[in-house]
C-alpha positions as CSV (number, residue, x, y, z in Angstrom):
1,M,88.5,-6.2,33.9
2,F,86.6,-6.6,37.3
3,D,83.5,-5.2,35.3
4,A,81.2,-8.3,36.3
5,L,82.5,-8.5,40.2
6,A,81.9,-4.6,40.5
7,D,78.5,-5.2,38.9
8,R,77.7,-7.9,41.8
9,L,79.2,-6.0,44.8
10,E,77.1,-3.2,43.7
11,S,74.1,-5.6,44.2
12,A,75.3,-6.1,47.7
13,W,75.4,-2.6,48.8
14,K,71.9,-2.3,47.6
15,K,71.0,-4.9,50.4
16,L,71.9,-2.3,53.1
17,R,70.7,1.0,51.7
18,G,67.7,2.2,53.6
19,Q,69.0,0.8,56.8
20,D,69.9,2.7,59.7
21,R,72.5,0.2,61.2
22,I,74.7,-2.6,60.4
23,S,73.1,-5.8,61.9
24,E,73.9,-9.6,61.9
25,S,70.4,-10.0,60.3
26,N,70.8,-7.2,57.9
27,I,74.1,-8.2,56.2
28,Q,73.5,-11.8,55.8
29,E,72.1,-10.8,52.1
30,A,74.8,-8.7,51.1
31,L,77.4,-11.0,52.7
32,Q,76.0,-13.9,50.2
33,E,76.2,-11.3,47.3
34,V,80.1,-10.7,48.1
35,R,80.2,-14.5,48.1
36,R,78.8,-14.9,44.9
37,A,80.6,-11.9,43.4
38,L,83.9,-13.7,44.4
39,L,82.9,-17.0,43.2
40,E,81.7,-16.0,39.7
41,A,85.2,-14.0,39.5
42,D,86.9,-17.2,39.7
43,V,88.3,-16.6,43.3
44,N,89.8,-19.5,45.2
45,L,87.1,-21.0,47.5
46,Q,89.1,-21.0,50.5
47,V,90.0,-17.4,50.1
48,V,86.3,-16.7,49.5
49,K,85.4,-18.3,52.9
50,D,88.2,-16.5,54.7
51,F,87.1,-13.4,53.0
52,V,83.5,-13.5,54.0
53,A,84.4,-14.8,57.7
54,Q,86.6,-11.7,58.2
55,V,84.1,-9.3,56.4
56,K,81.2,-10.5,59.0
57,T,83.4,-10.3,61.9
58,K,84.5,-6.7,61.2
59,A,81.0,-5.6,60.2
60,Q,79.3,-7.0,63.3
61,G,81.9,-5.4,65.5
62,A,82.1,-2.0,63.7
63,E,80.9,1.2,65.4
64,V,78.4,3.1,63.1
65,I,80.0,6.3,62.6
66,A,77.9,9.5,62.7
67,G,77.1,10.8,59.2
68,V,77.7,7.5,57.6
69,R,75.4,5.2,56.2
70,P,75.6,1.4,56.6
71,D,76.2,0.3,53.1
72,Q,79.0,3.1,53.1
73,Q,80.6,1.5,55.8
74,F,80.2,-1.7,54.5
75,I,82.3,-0.8,51.5
76,K,84.9,0.6,53.7
77,I,85.0,-2.9,55.4
78,V,85.0,-4.7,52.1
79,H,87.7,-2.6,50.6
80,D,90.0,-3.1,53.3
81,E,89.8,-7.0,53.2
82,L,90.3,-6.6,49.7
83,V,93.6,-4.7,50.3
84,T,94.6,-7.3,53.0
85,V,93.9,-10.3,50.7
86,M,96.0,-8.8,47.9
87,G,98.8,-7.9,50.0
88,E,98.3,-4.6,51.5
89,S,100.9,-2.9,49.9
90,N,103.3,-2.7,46.8
91,V,106.3,-5.0,46.7
92,P,108.8,-3.3,44.9
93,L,111.8,-5.2,43.2
94,A,114.8,-6.1,45.1
95,E,117.7,-4.4,44.5
96,A,121.5,-6.4,44.7
97,K,124.2,-4.4,46.9
98,T,126.4,-5.5,44.2
99,K,125.7,-4.9,40.9
100,P,124.1,-6.5,38.5
101,T,120.5,-7.1,40.2
102,V,119.5,-10.4,38.4
103,I,116.0,-11.2,37.7
104,L,114.7,-14.7,36.2
105,M,111.6,-14.6,34.4
106,A,109.6,-17.8,34.4
107,G,106.3,-19.2,33.6
108,L,104.3,-21.5,31.0
109,Q,104.2,-21.0,27.4
110,G,101.2,-18.7,26.1
111,T,101.7,-16.5,29.2
112,G,103.3,-13.4,27.6
113,K,106.5,-14.2,29.4
114,T,109.0,-13.0,26.7
115,T,107.0,-9.4,26.2
116,A,106.7,-9.3,29.9
117,T,110.4,-9.3,30.2
118,A,110.8,-6.5,27.5
119,K,108.0,-4.6,29.6
120,L,110.0,-5.0,32.6
121,A,113.2,-3.7,30.9
122,L,111.7,-0.8,29.7
123,H,110.0,0.1,33.2
124,L,113.8,-0.1,34.6
125,R,114.9,2.4,31.9
126,K,112.2,4.6,32.9
127,E,113.8,4.4,36.5
128,N,117.3,5.0,35.1
129,R,118.3,1.7,35.3
130,S,120.1,0.1,32.9
131,A,119.3,-3.6,32.0
132,L,120.6,-6.4,29.8
133,L,118.1,-8.8,28.5
134,V,119.5,-12.5,28.1
135,A,117.7,-14.6,25.7
136,T,117.9,-18.6,27.0
137,D,114.8,-19.9,25.4
138,V,116.2,-22.0,22.6
139,Y,113.2,-24.4,22.2
140,R,110.5,-22.0,21.1
141,P,110.6,-21.2,17.4
142,A,111.8,-17.4,17.0
143,A,111.6,-16.6,20.8
144,I,115.1,-15.5,20.5
145,D,114.3,-13.2,17.7
146,Q,111.3,-11.9,19.3
147,L,113.6,-10.9,22.2
148,V,115.8,-9.1,20.0
149,T,113.0,-7.2,18.0
150,L,111.7,-6.0,21.5
151,G,114.8,-5.1,22.8
152,Q,115.7,-3.1,19.8
153,Q,112.0,-1.4,20.1
154,I,112.9,-0.1,23.5
155,E,116.3,0.2,22.8
156,V,117.8,-2.4,25.4
157,P,120.5,-4.8,24.7
158,V,119.7,-8.6,24.1
159,F,122.6,-11.0,24.8
160,E,122.3,-14.6,23.0
161,L,124.3,-17.4,21.8
162,G,121.9,-19.0,19.5
163,K,119.9,-21.8,19.4
164,D,122.5,-24.6,19.8
165,A,123.9,-23.2,23.1
166,D,123.0,-24.5,26.5
167,P,120.6,-22.2,28.5
168,V,122.4,-22.5,31.5
169,E,125.6,-21.2,29.9
170,I,123.9,-18.6,28.2
171,A,122.6,-17.4,31.3
172,R,125.7,-17.4,33.0
173,Q,127.6,-15.7,30.2
174,G,124.9,-13.1,30.1
175,V,125.3,-12.4,33.8
176,E,129.1,-12.0,33.2
177,K,128.8,-9.6,30.6
178,A,126.6,-7.4,32.6
179,K,129.1,-7.3,35.2
180,A,131.9,-6.5,32.5
181,E,130.0,-3.6,30.8
182,G,128.6,-2.2,34.2
183,F,124.6,-2.8,33.7
184,D,122.8,-2.7,37.1
185,T,120.3,-5.3,36.0
186,V,120.1,-8.6,34.2
187,I,116.5,-10.0,33.0
188,I,116.7,-13.6,31.9
189,D,114.4,-14.8,29.7
190,T,113.9,-18.6,30.4
191,A,111.8,-21.4,28.3
192,G,108.1,-21.8,28.7
193,R,106.5,-25.2,28.2
194,L,102.6,-26.0,27.7
195,Q,102.5,-27.6,31.2
196,I,104.7,-28.0,33.9
197,D,107.0,-30.7,33.3
198,Q,110.1,-32.0,35.5
199,D,112.5,-31.3,32.5
200,M,111.5,-27.6,32.5
201,M,111.6,-27.4,36.2
202,A,115.1,-28.9,36.3
203,E,116.5,-26.5,33.9
204,L,115.1,-23.6,35.7
205,A,116.4,-25.1,39.2
206,R,120.0,-25.1,37.3
207,I,120.1,-21.8,35.7
208,K,118.9,-20.4,39.2
209,Q,121.7,-22.2,41.0
210,T,124.0,-21.0,38.5
211,V,123.1,-17.2,38.7
212,Q,121.7,-16.8,42.0
213,P,118.8,-14.5,41.0
214,D,117.9,-11.8,43.3
215,E,114.4,-11.9,42.4
216,T,112.4,-15.1,40.1
217,L,109.4,-13.8,38.9
218,L,106.6,-16.0,37.8
219,V,104.6,-14.5,34.7
220,V,101.0,-15.9,34.8
221,D,97.8,-15.1,32.7
222,A,95.2,-13.8,34.7
223,M,92.5,-15.3,32.2
224,T,93.4,-18.5,34.4
225,G,91.8,-17.0,37.3
226,Q,92.3,-19.2,40.7
227,E,94.5,-21.5,38.4
228,A,97.1,-18.9,38.6
229,A,97.6,-18.7,42.3
230,T,98.0,-22.5,42.2
231,L,100.6,-22.4,39.6
232,T,102.1,-19.9,41.6
233,R,102.2,-22.1,44.4
234,T,103.5,-25.0,42.6
235,F,106.4,-23.0,40.9
236,H,107.5,-21.8,44.5
237,E,107.3,-25.3,45.7
238,Q,109.6,-26.6,43.3
239,I,111.7,-23.7,42.2
240,G,111.3,-20.7,45.0
241,V,109.7,-17.6,43.4
242,T,109.7,-14.0,44.7
243,G,106.8,-12.6,43.2
244,A,104.3,-12.8,40.1
245,I,103.5,-10.7,37.0
246,L,100.0,-11.2,36.0
247,T,99.4,-10.2,32.4
248,K,96.2,-9.7,30.3
249,M,94.8,-7.8,33.1
250,D,93.0,-5.6,30.4
251,G,91.2,-8.4,28.8
252,D,88.1,-10.2,29.8
253,T,89.5,-11.5,33.0
254,R,87.0,-12.2,35.9
255,G,89.8,-11.0,38.5
256,G,89.9,-14.4,40.5
257,A,93.7,-14.2,40.0
258,A,94.4,-10.7,41.6
259,L,92.6,-11.9,44.5
260,S,93.8,-15.6,45.0
261,V,97.4,-15.5,44.2
262,R,98.9,-13.8,47.4
263,Q,96.7,-15.8,49.6
264,V,97.1,-19.1,47.9
265,S,100.9,-18.9,46.8
266,G,102.3,-16.5,49.7
267,Q,103.9,-14.7,46.9
268,P,103.2,-10.9,45.9
269,I,101.9,-9.8,42.7
270,K,104.7,-7.2,41.8
271,F,103.5,-5.9,38.2
272,I,100.4,-6.3,36.3
273,G,100.1,-6.2,32.1
274,V,97.6,-3.9,31.3
275,G,97.6,-4.0,27.4
276,E,100.0,-5.4,24.6
277,K,102.1,-2.2,23.8
278,V,105.9,-2.6,25.4
279,D,105.0,0.1,27.6
280,A,101.6,-1.4,29.3
281,L,102.9,-2.7,32.6
282,Q,102.0,-0.9,35.8
283,P,103.2,-2.0,39.4
284,F,101.0,-3.7,41.5
285,Y,99.1,-1.5,44.6
286,P,96.5,-3.7,46.1
287,D,94.7,-0.4,47.6
288,R,94.6,1.3,44.1
289,M,93.1,-2.3,42.6
290,A,90.6,-2.7,45.5
291,S,89.8,1.2,44.5
292,R,89.1,-0.2,40.6
293,I,86.9,-3.2,41.8
294,L,84.8,-1.2,43.7
295,G,84.1,1.2,41.2
296,M,86.0,4.3,43.0
297,G,88.5,4.5,40.1
298,D,92.7,5.1,40.3
299,V,93.4,8.5,40.2
300,L,96.9,8.0,41.4
301,T,97.8,5.6,38.6
302,L,96.2,8.3,36.2
303,V,98.4,11.1,37.8
304,E,101.5,9.0,37.4
305,K,100.4,8.3,33.7
306,A,100.1,11.9,33.0
307,Q,103.6,12.5,34.3
308,E,105.1,10.2,32.0
309,A,103.4,11.9,29.2
310,I,103.3,15.7,30.2
311,D,106.2,18.2,29.2
312,F,105.4,20.4,32.6
313,T,106.7,23.4,30.9
314,D,104.0,22.8,27.6
315,A,101.5,22.1,30.2
316,E,101.9,25.5,32.0
317,K,101.3,27.0,28.6
318,M,98.6,25.4,27.9
319,Q,97.0,25.9,31.3
320,E,97.2,29.8,30.3
321,K,95.7,29.4,27.1
322,I,92.8,27.5,28.5
323,L,92.0,30.0,31.3
324,S,92.4,32.9,29.0
325,A,90.0,31.2,26.6
326,K,93.0,31.2,23.8
327,F,93.0,27.3,23.5
328,D,92.7,26.2,19.6
329,F,92.4,23.4,17.4
330,T,95.8,22.7,17.5
331,D,95.8,22.9,21.3
332,F,92.9,20.5,21.2
333,L,94.5,17.9,18.6
334,K,98.1,17.9,20.7
335,Q,95.8,17.1,23.8
336,M,94.0,14.4,22.0
337,R,97.2,12.7,20.9
338,L,98.7,13.1,24.6
339,M,95.7,10.9,25.5
340,K,96.2,8.4,23.3
341,N,99.7,8.2,24.6
342,M,98.3,7.5,28.0
343,G,96.4,4.5,27.0
344,S,93.2,3.1,25.7
345,F,90.4,5.8,26.1
346,G,88.1,3.0,27.8
347,G,91.0,2.5,30.4
348,L,91.6,6.2,31.2
349,L,87.7,6.5,31.8
350,K,87.5,3.7,34.2
351,M,90.5,5.0,36.6
352,L,88.2,8.3,37.0
353,P,86.2,8.0,40.3
354,G,82.6,7.5,40.3
355,M,82.1,7.1,36.1
356,P,78.9,5.6,34.9
357,K,79.0,2.3,33.5
358,I,80.1,2.5,30.0
359,S,79.4,-0.3,27.7
360,D,81.9,-1.6,24.9
361,Q,79.4,-0.1,22.3
362,Q,79.6,3.4,23.5
363,L,83.5,3.0,23.8
364,R,83.6,2.2,20.5
365,E,81.6,4.9,19.2
366,A,83.7,7.5,21.5
367,E,86.9,6.1,19.9
368,V,85.1,6.6,16.3
369,K,84.1,10.1,17.4
370,L,87.8,10.7,18.5
371,K,89.2,9.8,14.9
372,Q,86.3,11.6,13.5
373,T,87.3,14.9,15.1
374,E,91.2,14.2,14.3
375,A,90.3,13.9,10.5
376,M,88.2,17.0,10.7
377,I,91.1,19.2,12.4
378,N,93.6,17.7,10.2
379,S,91.4,19.1,7.3
380,M,91.5,22.7,8.6
381,T,94.2,25.4,7.6
382,P,96.9,26.5,10.1
383,Q,94.9,29.7,10.3
384,E,91.8,28.2,11.0
385,R,92.9,26.0,13.7
386,R,94.4,28.8,15.1
387,E,91.4,31.0,14.8
388,P,88.1,28.9,15.5
389,E,86.2,31.6,15.4
390,L,86.8,32.0,11.5
391,L,85.1,28.6,11.1
392,A,82.1,29.7,12.8
393,S,81.0,32.6,10.6
394,S,82.2,30.9,7.0
395,P,80.0,28.1,6.0
396,S,82.1,27.8,2.9
397,R,85.2,27.0,5.4
398,R,82.9,24.3,6.8
399,K,82.0,22.9,3.6
400,R,85.5,22.6,2.5
401,I,86.4,20.7,5.6
402,A,83.7,18.4,5.5
403,Q,84.5,17.6,1.8
404,G,88.2,17.1,2.8
405,S,87.6,14.8,6.1
406,G,85.1,13.0,4.6
407,Y,82.2,13.8,6.7
408,R,79.1,15.8,6.5
409,E,79.1,19.6,7.0
410,T,76.5,19.0,9.9
411,E,79.1,17.5,11.7
412,V,81.7,19.9,11.1
413,S,79.5,22.6,12.4
414,K,78.8,20.6,15.3
415,L,82.5,20.3,16.1
416,V,83.1,24.1,15.9
417,A,80.0,25.0,18.0
418,D,80.9,22.3,20.8
419,F,84.5,23.8,20.6
420,Q,83.4,27.2,21.2
421,K,81.0,26.2,23.9
422,M,84.2,24.1,25.5
423,R,86.3,27.2,25.3
424,S,83.6,29.1,27.1
425,L,83.3,26.6,29.9
426,M,87.2,26.5,30.2
427,Q,87.3,30.2,30.8
428,Q,84.3,29.9,33.6
429,M,86.5,27.4,35.4
430,G,89.6,29.7,35.4
431,Q,87.5,32.2,36.9
432,G,86.5,30.0,39.7
433,G,83.5,27.6,38.7
434,I,83.9,24.0,37.9
435,P,81.5,23.0,35.3
436,G,81.0,19.5,33.8
437,M,84.2,19.3,31.5
438,G,83.4,18.2,27.7
439,M,85.2,17.3,24.8
440,P,83.3,18.5,21.3
441,G,81.7,15.7,19.6
442,M,82.6,13.3,22.7
443,G,78.9,13.3,24.2
444,M,78.1,9.4,24.7
445,P,74.7,8.1,25.5
446,G,73.7,8.5,29.1
447,M,76.3,10.9,29.7
448,G,74.9,14.3,28.6
449,G,76.7,16.3,25.9
450,G,80.0,15.9,27.3
451,M,82.1,13.8,29.9
452,S,80.9,14.7,33.1
453,P,82.0,12.1,35.9
454,F,78.3,11.0,36.7
455,G,76.4,11.6,33.6
456,N,73.0,11.2,34.9
457,R,73.6,9.0,37.8
458,Q,74.1,10.0,41.3
459,P,77.5,10.2,42.9
460,P,78.6,6.8,44.6
461,P,78.2,6.3,48.1
462,G,80.9,8.5,50.1
463,W,81.9,10.3,47.1
464,R,83.0,13.9,47.8
465,G,84.5,15.0,44.8
466,H,88.2,15.8,43.9
467,G,88.5,18.6,46.3
468,G,86.0,17.3,48.9
469,G,84.0,20.5,48.5
470,G,81.0,19.3,46.5
471,G,82.0,21.8,43.6
472,K,80.7,25.1,45.4
473,K,84.0,25.9,46.8
474,K,86.9,27.6,44.8
475,P,89.4,25.5,44.3
476,K,92.5,26.6,46.4
477,K,95.6,27.6,44.1
478,D,98.6,25.4,44.3
479,K,101.4,26.6,41.9
480,K,102.8,22.7,42.4
481,K,99.8,21.2,41.0
482,K,99.9,23.5,38.0
483,G,99.3,22.0,34.4
484,F,97.1,19.1,35.5
485,G,93.9,21.2,34.6
486,Q,94.1,20.0,31.0
487,L,93.0,16.5,32.3
């Protein structure tokens, strides 16, 4: 997502490179590029006009900070304005003083509303909140069955009365059941339509009047661009919504929805769907999204994903093995599977600051390499996984692994050699140096042999590295952060 927008904005910064200060004359071209970028991303026209006007005013009035180039300062101004447009801060879900908290889900058909309902329930369960799903969509074939199946998958109960019951009565009884059984949250999945019609609005209004929800969330498809913002405003005017969930943010979306919803509708984006899996739902943070748009990555979200996936007792043991060069193929396979649990390979890479532009073809090649590596490790004996040195010294073992995995012996040899090199680099890192991290067999075009954050490109403007020391100073030891070295 946002790749086209990020490319366009990159060309805007280039207009200011080589300048010694920001002036009205030299920002005109940059502002024109920003305007084109936003319009091509399908951002609402009035939002674009207001955005560019605000950036121009702030840029002209900005004092040039010593040591900061004009293009870097302009990026900072655009970043801050993006955050303002998208809502400045995360807006959490409301919690009722008297349980249960009632959440009403609304939206058009095809937006992923039922799936988003289950995703939200799983998100709340991770926060130790008990949820009850209520199926009131009696019109769409298999809608109730879909919610029941999703509920079983995430181990969240679903209340339903079949296809012949009145949706308003289903919602009322669902809330009563939640009260009686001590659930602290009720999520009501309502019927969607192919277009906004008065019957749907009237039914939603009756359900809302009956259950008095604490949150009314509109699920909108991010692929619809600025139309998502218009839809949110229409629902808000007729029904009253408290926020939106943008789905399909991992698809070929141009970003206009995320940049338009808050300004056009006045309602915040509370969550975004970033994949088809039931755990692919993230709280929406405007500052993090602005950083992604500008190619600065999203380290905080990456860390949160890691915290969910990592057992920190295992992580500390793994770190000790890494720093003592005892990291073996069994550990490596565990790390690969851990990374899979955190999301798609491409999605993780885009959260890293300063990552070079990686094409879909390169990502597909990387995914193939991961599968190839896993197949070769699975063809090793337990002893060979524990002692990679055996493979380095035995052509017959490498030949057997090649035959078992279906790959060439030269590919197995390269995996073993790369792994030995990676262990050596990890040992150096433990002694204070921080070489470019790499994974065996994971070299991609334009990125050298491993996964260096910048490959052959220069770091982006303002980049200072994770520790702010340019890679020359030894990182300070911090026991609280122990375990993240494996990432």
